[in-house]
PAZAPA-4460 file (N, C-alpha, C; in steps of 0.05 Angstrom, whole numbers, plus 32768, in hexadecimal, padded with zeros to 4 digits):
% residues 100
    n_x    n_y    n_z   ca_x   ca_y   ca_z    c_x    c_y    c_z   seq   type   mol
   7E50   81DC   81FD   7E6C   81E0   8203   7E76   81C8   8214     1      M     A
   7E67   81C0   8228   7E70   81AB   8239   7E73   8191   822A     2      V     A
   7E60   818B   8218   7E62   8173   8208   7E7A   8173   81F6     3      G     A
   7E81   8189   81EA   7E98   818B   81D9   7EB2   8186   81E9     4      A     A
   7EB3   8191   8201   7ECB   818D   8212   7ECE   8170   821A     5      V     A
   7EB7   8163   8221   7EB8   8147   8229   7EC0   8136   8211     6      V     A
   7EB6   813B   81F9   7EBE   812C   81E1   7EDB   8130   81DB     7      V     A
   7EE5   8149   81DD   7F01   814F   81D7   7F13   8140   81EB     8      A     A
   7F0C   8141   8205   7F1B   8132   8219   7F1B   8114   8213     9      F     A
   7F04   810A   820C   7F02   80ED   8205   7F14   80E6   81ED    10      G     A
   7F14   80F7   81D9   7F24   80F1   81C1   7F42   80F1   81C9    11      I     A
   7F4A   8104   81D9   7F66   8105   81E2   7F6D   80EC   81F2    12      V     A
   7F5B   80E1   8201   7F61   80CB   8213   7F5B   80AF   8206    13      T     A
   7F52   80AE   81ED   7F4D   8095   81E0   7F65   8083   81E0    14      I     A
   7F7D   808C   81D8   7F93   8079   81D7   7F9E   8071   81F2    15      P     A
   7F96   807F   8207   7FA0   8078   8222   7F8E   8063   822F    16      L     A
   7F99   8053   8241   7F88   8040   824F   7F73   8050   825F    17      P     A
   7F5B   8047   825E   7F46   8055   826C   7F2D   8058   825A    18      G     A
   7F1A   8068   8264   7F00   8069   8256   7EFF   807F   8240    19      P     A
   7F11   807F   822E   7F11   8094   8219   7EF8   8094   8208    20      G     A
   7EF1   807C   81FD   7ED9   807A   81EC   7EC0   8080   81FD    21      W     A
   7EBF   8077   8215   7EA7   807C   8226   7EA4   809A   822B    22      L     A
   7EBA   80A8   822D   7EBA   80C5   8231   7EAF   80D3   8218    23      T     A
   7EB8   80C9   8201   7EAE   80D5   81E7   7E90   80D1   81E5    24      V     A
   7E87   80B9   81EB   7E6A   80B3   81EA   7E5B   80C3   81FE    25      I     A
   7E66   80C7   8216   7E58   80D8   822A   7E56   80F5   821F    26      A     A
   7E6B   80FF   8212   7E6A   8119   8206   7E55   811B   81F0    27      G     A
   7E53   8106   81E0   7E3E   8105   81CC   7E22   8106   81D7    28      L     A
   7E1E   80F8   81EE   7E04   80F9   81FC   7DFD   8116   8203    29      F     A
   7E11   8125   820D   7E0C   8141   8214   7E06   8151   81FB    30      V     A
   7E16   814E   81E6   7E12   815D   81CD   7DF7   8155   81C0    31      L     A
   7DEF   813C   81C3   7DD6   8133   81B6   7DBD   8141   81C1    32      A     A
   7DC0   814C   81D9   7DA9   815A   81E4   7DA4   8175   81D5    33      T     A
   7DB8   817E   81C6   7DB5   8198   81B9   7DB7   8196   819A    34      E     A
   7DC6   8182   8190   7DCC   8181   8173   7DC3   8167   8167    35      F     A
   7DB5   8169   8150   7DAC   8151   8142   7DC3   8140   8137    36      A     A
   7DD8   814D   812E   7DEF   813E   8123   7DFB   812C   8139    37      W     A
   7DFD   8136   8151   7E08   8126   8167   7DF6   810F   816E    38      A     A
   7DDC   8113   816C   7DC9   80FE   8171   7DCC   80E8   815B    39      E     A
   7DCF   80F0   8142   7DD3   80DD   812D   7DED   80CD   8131    40      R     A
   7E02   80DB   8138   7E1C   80CE   813D   7E1A   80BB   8154    41      L     A
   7E0C   80C3   8169   7E08   80B1   8180   7DF9   8098   8179    42      L     A
   7DE4   809B   8168   7DD4   8084   815F   7DE5   8072   814E    43      E     A
   7DF5   807D   813C   7E08   806D   812C   7E1B   805D   813E    44      Y     A
   7E26   806A   8152   7E38   805D   8165   7E2A   8047   8174    45      T     A
   7E11   804B   817C   7E02   8036   818A   7DFE   801E   8178    46      R     A
   7DF7   8023   815E   7DF3   800C   814C   7E0D   7FFD   8148    47      R     A
   7E24   800B   8145   7E3D   7FFD   8140   7E46   7FED   8159    48      K     A
   7E43   7FF8   8171   7E4A   7FEA   8189   7E38   7FD2   818D    49      V     A
   7E1D   7FD5   8187   7E0B   7FBE   818A   7E12   7FA9   8175    50      A     A
   7E19   7FB1   815D   7E21   7F9D   8149   7E3A   7F8E   8151    51      G     A
   7E4E   7F9C   815B   7E67   7F90   8164   7E61   7F7D   817B    52      W     A
   7E51   7F85   818E   7E4B   7F74   81A5   7E3C   7F5B   819C    53      T     A
   7E29   7F5E   818A   7E1A   7F47   817F   7E2C   7F34   8170    54      E     A
   7E3E   7F3F   815F   7E50   7F2E   8150   7E63   7F1F   8163    55      W     A
   7E6E   7F2D   8177   7E80   7F20   8189   7E72   7F0A   8199    56      L     A
   7E59   7F0F   81A0   7E49   7EFC   81B0   7E44   7EE2   81A0    57      G     A
   7E44   7EE4   8186   7E3F   7ECC   8175   7E59   7EBC   8170    58      R     A
   7E70   7EC7   8177   7E89   7EB9   8172   7E8F   7EA4   8187    59      Q     A
   7EA1   7E93   8180   7EAA   7E7E   8193   7EB9   7E8A   81AA    60      S     A
   7EBC   7E7B   81BF   7ECB   7E84   81D6   7EE8   7E8A   81CE    61      V     A
   7EF3   7E7B   81BC   7F0F   7E80   81B3   7F12   7E9B   81A6    62      L     A
   7EFF   7EA2   8195   7F00   7EBD   8188   7EFD   7ED3   819D    63      V     A
   7EEA   7ED0   81AF   7EE6   7EE4   81C4   7EFF   7EE7   81D5    64      R     A
   7F0B   7ED0   81DC   7F24   7ED1   81EB   7F3A   7EDF   81DB    65      L     A
   7F3B   7ED9   81C1   7F4F   7EE7   81B0   7F4B   7F05   81B0    66      G     A
   7F32   7F0E   81AE   7F2C   7F2A   81AE   7F35   7F36   81C9    67      V     A
   7F2F   7F29   81DE   7F36   7F32   81F9   7F54   7F35   81FC    68      A     A
   7F63   7F21   81F2   7F80   7F21   81F4   7F8C   7F37   81E3    69      V     A
   7F82   7F3A   81CB   7F8B   7F50   81B9   7F85   7F6C   81C6    70      L     A
   7F6E   7F6E   81D2   7F67   7F88   81DE   7F7A   7F8E   81F6    71      T     A
   7F7F   7F79   8206   7F91   7F7D   821D   7FAD   7F83   8214    72      A     A
   7FB6   7F76   81FE   7FD1   7F7B   81F4   7FD3   7F98   81E9    73      A     A
   7FBE   7FA1   81DC   7FBE   7FBC   81D1   7FBF   7FD1   81E8    74      F     A
   7FAF   7FCD   81FD   7FAF   7FDF   8214   7FCB   7FDF   8221    75      V     A
   7FD7   7FC8   8224   7FF1   7FC6   8230   8006   7FD4   821F    76      Y     A
   8005   7FD1   8205   8018   7FDE   81F3   8014   7FFC   81F5    77      A     A
   7FFC   8006   81F5   7FF7   8023   81F7   8002   802D   8212    78      V     A
   7FFE   801E   8227   8008   8026   8241   8027   8028   8241    79      L     A
   8034   8014   8235   8051   8015   8234   805B   802C   8223    80      L     A
   804F   8031   820C   8057   8048   81FB   8052   8062   820A    81      V     A
   803B   8064   8217   8035   807D   8227   804A   8081   823C    82      T     A
   8051   806C   824B   8066   806F   8260   8081   8075   8254    83      L     A
   8087   806B   823D   80A0   8071   8230   80A2   808E   8227    84      H     A
   808C   8098   821C   808B   80B3   8212   808A   80C7   8228    85      V     A
   8079   80C2   823C   8075   80D6   8252   8088   80D2   8269    86      T     A
   8094   80BB   826B   80A5   80B5   8282   8096   80A6   8297    87      G     A
   80A4   8097   82A6   8098   8086   82BB   8093   8098   82D3    88      V     A
   807A   8098   82DE   8075   80A7   82F6   8086   809E   830E    89      P     A
   808C   80B1   831F   809D   80AB   8336   8091   8096   8349    90      H     A
   8076   8093   8348   8069   8080   835B   806A   8063   8351    91      W     A
   8074   805E   8339   8076   8042   8330   808D   8035   833E    92      V     A
   8088   801E   834A   809E   8011   8359   80B5   8008   8346    93      P     A
   80CD   8008   8350   80E4   8001   8341   80E5   7FE4   8337    94      G     A
   80D6   7FD3   8343   80D6   7FB6   833C   80C4   7FB0   8324    95      W     A
   80B5   7FC4   831A   80A3   7FBF   8303   80B4   7FBC   82EA    96      V     A
   80B2   7FA5   82DD   80C3   7F9F   82C6   80BC   7FB0   82AE    97      P     A
   80D0   7FB4   829C   80CD   7FC2   8282   80C9   7FE0   8284    98      L     A
   80C7   7FEB   829B   80C0   8007   829D   80D8   8018   82A7    99      W     A
   80EE   800C   82AE   8105   801C   82B7   811D   8015   82A7   100      H     A
***
């Protein structure tokens, strides 16, 4: 039950800035202690992450920088959309551009 709740919370938080995928993987760790399917899914995830990490490590600095910039731009865009949909919290200072 705990693993399912952690995975569900992680899935909900994936599009938000923060550790959404890490939360999903943590939930899979919990589920893998009881279910073979969760263990297989966790192993599949490990292989894919290792493959991505290995591929990125073989790329030039320019490609790695491009991936970093695209990732930062995506997180920034998700943050702006989230703030637009949910509203700007009262604690955000008035001088922050684009949010008021």
